[in-house]
VOGU-3710 file (C-alpha; in Angstrom, 3 decimals, decimal comma):
1> xxxxxxxxxx> 84,974/-35,037/-19,520  83,191/-32,009/-20,732  79,656/-33,547/-22,101  76,765/-31,360/-23,364  74,774/-31,894/-19,975  75,100/-31,372/-16,377  76,430/-34,033/-15,236  80,599/-33,115/-15,961  82,940/-36,610/-15,425  87,072/-35,463/-15,098
11> xxxxxxxxxx> 89,144/-36,941/-18,369  91,896/-35,935/-20,361  91,668/-32,322/-22,743  94,583/-32,334/-24,917  95,587/-28,828/-26,193  98,102/-27,965/-28,858  100,109/-25,154/-28,437  98,946/-24,752/-25,071  102,544/-23,084/-24,466  101,265/-19,765/-26,894
21> xxxxxxxxxx> 99,434/-16,854/-25,438  95,752/-18,564/-25,782  96,819/-21,971/-25,687  98,532/-21,108/-22,125  95,409/-19,397/-20,953  92,991/-22,699/-21,537  95,825/-24,787/-19,812  95,451/-22,552/-16,625  91,521/-21,991/-17,263  91,035/-25,970/-16,929
31> xxxxxxxxxx> 93,710/-26,571/-14,546  92,311/-23,904/-12,067  88,646/-24,648/-13,147  88,012/-28,023/-13,703  88,737/-31,388/-12,334  89,883/-32,119/-15,643  93,558/-33,727/-16,509  95,688/-31,531/-19,536  98,159/-32,382/-21,741  99,695/-29,517/-23,421
41> xxxxxxxxxx> 101,369/-30,154/-26,908  103,756/-27,429/-27,725  107,206/-27,635/-30,225  108,326/-24,582/-28,243  109,269/-22,347/-30,700  109,971/-18,452/-29,688  106,492/-17,979/-28,814  105,956/-21,146/-26,625  107,033/-20,095/-23,310  107,030/-22,532/-20,281
51> xxxxxxxxxx> 106,628/-19,612/-17,563  103,153/-19,046/-18,854  102,479/-22,618/-17,702  103,793/-22,250/-13,987  100,381/-21,723/-12,926  98,903/-24,330/-14,052  101,800/-27,026/-13,140  100,709/-29,844/-11,012  99,772/-34,106/-11,294  96,749/-32,858/-13,607
61> xxxxxxxxxx> 99,203/-30,738/-16,155  101,689/-33,255/-18,604  103,923/-31,124/-21,213  104,329/-33,134/-24,304  107,300/-31,167/-26,565  105,778/-32,496/-29,760  105,327/-30,977/-33,102  101,605/-31,098/-34,569  103,507/-32,407/-37,881  105,308/-35,681/-36,336
71> xxxxxxxxxx> 102,412/-37,853/-36,748  103,565/-41,065/-35,078  104,508/-39,131/-31,914  100,691/-37,593/-31,879  99,362/-40,624/-32,409  101,565/-41,940/-29,458  99,984/-39,279/-27,292  96,345/-40,173/-27,896  97,032/-43,715/-27,494  99,125/-43,215/-24,379
81> xxxxxxxxxx> 96,688/-40,428/-22,402  93,212/-41,354/-24,479  91,885/-37,349/-23,941  87,958/-37,157/-24,463  88,577/-33,767/-26,827  91,066/-32,131/-28,670  91,575/-28,112/-28,301  93,340/-27,508/-31,291  95,492/-24,160/-30,932  99,110/-24,681/-32,357
91> xxxxxxxxxx> 99,724/-22,104/-35,042  101,863/-19,589/-36,349  99,914/-16,497/-36,225  101,557/-13,261/-36,692  101,000/-11,316/-39,925  104,261/-9,540/-40,444  105,775/-13,057/-39,631  103,746/-14,379/-42,572  104,730/-11,790/-44,887  108,574/-12,270/-44,466
101> xxxxxxxxxx> 108,357/-16,166/-44,394  105,090/-17,964/-45,392  106,585/-21,681/-45,897  105,941/-21,994/-41,683  102,777/-21,384/-41,448  101,968/-23,481/-44,731  103,850/-26,437/-42,816  102,321/-25,402/-39,155  98,833/-24,069/-39,821  98,065/-26,766/-43,131
111> xxxxxxxxxx> 100,013/-29,633/-42,580  99,975/-29,623/-38,510  96,279/-29,312/-38,586  96,145/-32,126/-41,762  98,109/-34,284/-39,254  96,076/-33,480/-35,990  92,950/-34,081/-38,230  94,430/-37,592/-39,556  95,536/-39,220/-36,312  92,660/-37,993/-34,656
121> xxxxxxxxxx> 90,394/-39,636/-36,555  92,388/-42,490/-36,478  92,012/-42,635/-32,441  88,157/-41,669/-32,613  87,518/-45,110/-34,707  89,367/-47,013/-32,168  86,285/-45,185/-29,410  83,451/-47,055/-28,975  80,575/-46,418/-26,730  80,247/-43,513/-24,860
131> xxxxxxxxxx> 83,501/-42,885/-25,464  83,194/-42,331/-29,012  79,767/-40,386/-28,722  81,500/-37,760/-26,728  84,529/-37,255/-28,499  85,104/-33,415/-29,895  88,459/-32,121/-31,782  87,478/-28,282/-31,556  89,444/-26,305/-34,450  90,281/-22,509/-32,912
141> xxxxxxxxxx> 90,507/-19,927/-35,556  90,449/-16,437/-36,607  88,398/-13,641/-37,964  90,966/-12,794/-40,620  89,770/-15,642/-42,782  87,221/-13,209/-43,720  89,095/-10,595/-45,312  88,578/-7,151/-44,891  84,972/-5,425/-43,794  83,988/-1,897/-45,250
151> xxxxxxxxxx> 82,444/0,742/-42,634  79,349/-1,482/-41,873  78,657/-4,925/-40,942  80,231/-7,730/-39,203  81,476/-11,091/-39,909  78,932/-14,357/-38,944  79,374/-17,545/-39,625  77,562/-17,167/-43,430  80,560/-15,175/-44,328  82,477/-15,949/-47,243
161> xxxxxxxxxx> 86,472/-16,975/-46,831  88,709/-13,789/-48,366  91,998/-13,832/-46,802  94,412/-11,516/-47,567  97,782/-12,389/-45,944  99,680/-15,621/-45,871  98,664/-16,196/-42,305  94,758/-15,849/-42,994  95,454/-18,034/-46,105  96,930/-20,778/-44,028
171> xxxxxxxxxx> 93,944/-20,873/-41,499  91,188/-20,363/-43,672  93,069/-23,711/-45,355  92,948/-24,975/-41,644  89,350/-23,988/-41,523  88,555/-25,955/-44,979  90,327/-29,193/-44,005  88,434/-29,862/-40,645  84,848/-29,205/-42,339  86,184/-31,390/-45,135
181> xxxxxxxxxx> 87,146/-34,286/-41,797  83,569/-33,952/-40,320  81,410/-34,148/-43,944  84,131/-36,693/-45,339  85,150/-39,023/-42,393  82,005/-38,257/-39,593  84,988/-36,877/-37,071  83,017/-34,453/-34,243  84,704/-31,083/-35,175  83,601/-28,094/-33,910
191> xxxxxxxxxx> 85,050/-24,820/-35,282  85,349/-20,983/-33,882  86,738/-17,832/-35,480  87,697/-15,192/-32,895  88,438/-11,741/-32,913  91,457/-9,973/-32,098  92,556/-11,507/-28,583  94,506/-9,308/-25,656  95,686/-10,105/-22,185  98,369/-11,395/-19,842
201> xxxxxxxxxx> 101,129/-13,708/-21,247  100,588/-12,421/-24,465  104,168/-12,013/-26,880  105,191/-8,113/-27,343  105,354/-9,145/-31,209  101,327/-7,845/-30,752  99,654/-4,574/-30,906  98,729/-4,013/-27,152  101,631/-5,814/-25,262  104,459/-4,249/-27,907
211> xxxxxxxxxx> 102,806/-0,690/-26,786  103,216/-1,164/-23,485  106,420/-2,346/-23,432  107,620/0,320/-25,821  106,420/2,420/-23,938  107,690/1,418/-20,657  111,034/1,789/-22,102  110,588/4,869/-23,331  110,950/3,563/-27,091  108,562/4,889/-30,237
221> xxxxxxxxxx> 105,521/3,345/-30,704  104,703/2,744/-33,944  101,448/2,562/-35,170  100,811/1,525/-39,158  99,373/4,093/-41,429  96,888/6,596/-39,688  95,844/4,106/-37,427  92,520/4,121/-38,576  92,262/-0,030/-39,020  89,854/-1,347/-36,753
231> xxxxxxxxxx> 89,419/-4,406/-34,270  86,882/-6,297/-32,657  88,943/-6,866/-29,081  88,581/-9,714/-27,006  89,704/-10,167/-23,875  91,704/-13,958/-23,855  89,820/-15,021/-20,422  86,161/-14,827/-22,245  87,446/-16,224/-25,351  88,600/-18,983/-23,346
241> xxxxxxxxxx> 85,005/-19,381/-21,409  83,890/-19,483/-25,024  85,774/-22,308/-26,370  84,866/-24,338/-23,286  80,964/-23,358/-23,946  81,326/-24,782/-27,587  83,110/-27,737/-26,682  80,486/-28,522/-23,897  77,259/-27,521/-25,651  78,533/-27,185/-29,103
251> xxxxxxxxxx> 76,843/-29,065/-31,921  79,236/-31,463/-33,846  80,063/-29,967/-37,384  79,261/-26,753/-36,669  81,346/-22,958/-36,697  80,829/-20,521/-34,107  82,253/-16,961/-34,208  83,270/-15,382/-30,825  84,199/-11,514/-30,650  84,331/-9,276/-27,581
261> xxxxxxxxxx> 81,586/-6,412/-29,357  84,927/-3,693/-28,811  85,500/-2,152/-32,133  88,258/0,164/-31,917  90,528/1,959/-33,988  94,358/0,890/-33,652  95,386/4,622/-32,846  92,903/4,985/-29,952  93,787/1,591/-28,390  97,385/2,990/-28,745
271> xxxxxxxxxx> 96,037/6,050/-26,854  94,168/4,375/-24,402  97,477/2,471/-23,507  99,032/5,537/-22,779  96,411/7,107/-20,600  96,131/3,836/-18,432  100,137/3,996/-18,482  100,172/8,058/-17,731  97,826/6,741/-14,596  99,497/3,571/-13,093
281> xxxxxxxxxx> 103,147/4,638/-14,207  103,400/8,047/-15,045  106,981/8,702/-16,739  108,907/12,432/-15,778  109,611/12,812/-19,623  105,791/13,653/-20,076  102,910/11,920/-21,027  103,380/8,639/-23,591  101,526/9,486/-26,103  104,466/11,596/-26,889
291> xxxxxxxxxx> 106,145/8,524/-27,978  103,617/7,737/-30,994  105,118/8,043/-34,140  103,402/6,837/-37,524  105,370/4,493/-39,725  104,605/3,067/-43,592  101,208/0,609/-43,839  101,739/-3,056/-44,293  101,080/-4,606/-47,301  97,451/-6,357/-47,478
301> xxxxxxxxxx> 96,289/-4,300/-44,209  92,549/-5,348/-43,664  90,660/-1,992/-43,028  88,159/-3,491/-40,412  87,356/-6,553/-38,511  84,011/-7,465/-36,736  82,223/-9,763/-35,174  78,419/-10,799/-34,852  78,610/-13,435/-31,816  74,996/-13,514/-32,004
311> xxxxxxxxxx> 75,100/-17,216/-32,668  77,211/-17,822/-29,068  74,529/-15,875/-27,403  71,845/-17,356/-29,114  72,703/-21,270/-28,416  74,663/-21,328/-25,631  74,098/-18,511/-23,793  77,771/-17,085/-23,751  78,864/-13,487/-23,993  81,534/-11,550/-23,136
321> xxxxxxxxxx> 82,070/-10,505/-19,449  84,445/-7,568/-19,963  84,208/-4,359/-21,475  87,655/-3,356/-23,263  88,169/0,051/-20,495  88,331/-2,447/-18,142  90,085/-5,196/-20,100  92,662/-3,083/-21,283  93,619/-1,506/-17,801  93,667/-4,931/-15,858
331> xxxxxxxxxx> 96,403/-6,192/-18,785  98,293/-2,947/-18,062  98,382/-3,336/-14,819  99,294/-6,857/-15,472  102,370/-6,099/-17,065  103,477/-3,891/-14,330  103,446/-6,254/-11,779  104,787/-9,005/-14,093  108,329/-7,399/-15,191  109,774/-11,107/-14,901
341> xxxxxxxxxx> 108,148/-12,829/-17,328  108,528/-10,059/-20,067  112,052/-9,269/-19,186  112,861/-12,871/-19,898  111,004/-12,948/-23,370  113,219/-9,776/-24,353  116,221/-11,149/-23,428  115,710/-14,575/-24,794  116,114/-16,169/-21,231  112,716/-17,948/-21,729
351> xxxxxxxxxx> 114,137/-19,538/-24,746  116,932/-20,860/-23,176  115,094/-22,380/-20,436  112,710/-24,068/-22,801  115,731/-25,189/-24,841  114,349/-23,836/-27,788  115,959/-24,780/-30,929  118,715/-21,844/-32,432  120,231/-19,306/-30,162  118,212/-17,632/-27,251
361> xxxxxxxxxx> 117,706/-13,939/-28,469  114,070/-12,476/-27,745  111,879/-9,825/-29,380  112,570/-6,274/-28,124  109,887/-4,742/-30,830  111,725/-4,725/-33,998  109,034/-4,273/-37,328  108,445/-7,345/-38,767  107,213/-8,125/-42,249  109,463/-6,119/-44,230
371> xxxxxxxxxx> 110,249/-8,173/-47,624  111,593/-7,193/-51,185  108,238/-8,667/-52,468  106,616/-6,265/-50,326  108,397/-3,223/-51,693  105,866/-2,642/-54,613  102,325/-2,980/-52,509  100,649/0,721/-51,837  99,628/1,385/-48,482  96,961/3,794/-49,288
381> xxxxxxxx> 95,523/0,457/-51,176  95,982/-1,774/-48,014  94,339/0,669/-46,019  91,147/0,766/-47,930  91,547/-3,374/-47,662  91,727/-4,140/-51,166  94,692/-6,469/-49,954  98,435/-6,226/-51,667
//
């Protein structure tokens, strides 16, 4: 298993949300770079994509189509596979979708995390000796739980929680449950809060893949407000290695903030994508930045996020290895070279192949997060980080 010393014995790692963007990157890395067996637990909703797990196919990877809210099914999986660690990544994660349909975020992010903690607690208490001492439950969260920063400062492990969207509020709730399960029941938990991830296999509702694919189709590139909101960008591969570092060397009961040290305004990210596409896939109609369009800001749009990863560096020796410029260029190239993957997402073919419930429609870049509850929100206030 992943241990806190140099001796690493292969064991089983259970990854919830393992068919999603970050989860599938964790699974692919574990299969490619370690000897561990991996159990992917995923309900295969719209963002779960078995195509993203194709590189991990093999005898050491097991797929369980299970809802994290299904306590008997989770308990059965733990009893069957007897993992040495759980990486809990299953979550609804798109702010715009949380504005339109917050109930699913409460269900998955809060109730799902409770269910996983409860079942992990029962399983952990059944262990003994080295298996009990070495077990870890790693909960993967977001910097959005901290709310919005002003022009200066960074989030750290000491930052107070101030969530401003239904998504952030449900992730904050799940974080508090994890802390409570450690301090009340002794469950050996680890918690991480990361900045915005980007990279290959990301569902195209998120900013970077949405801009890449919209530009390739000659469609408008919608930028909220004036595009001045700032995010700290972290390549998903750097994030995965940070998570495995925390799992191996982190102290039970502690929280670790993981950032990319790459703050960029949204408009500058979009322009950088356009510049990369101008070089790698020039458009006869002209530079891709001609497609940039400014649209009304979304309610509760936090102004700035930035992570202080100092603890990760000082205590665990981790730091990001990719510059944003390198990572973004590689990401643009990946989408250019993996057209089949994202065409299946846009068409909905991946959902039919997954056997997903509901219709097999895809996502073609339509705006999300519009709801009558938000019609009175003031975009200027949201841009100032005042919430809705």
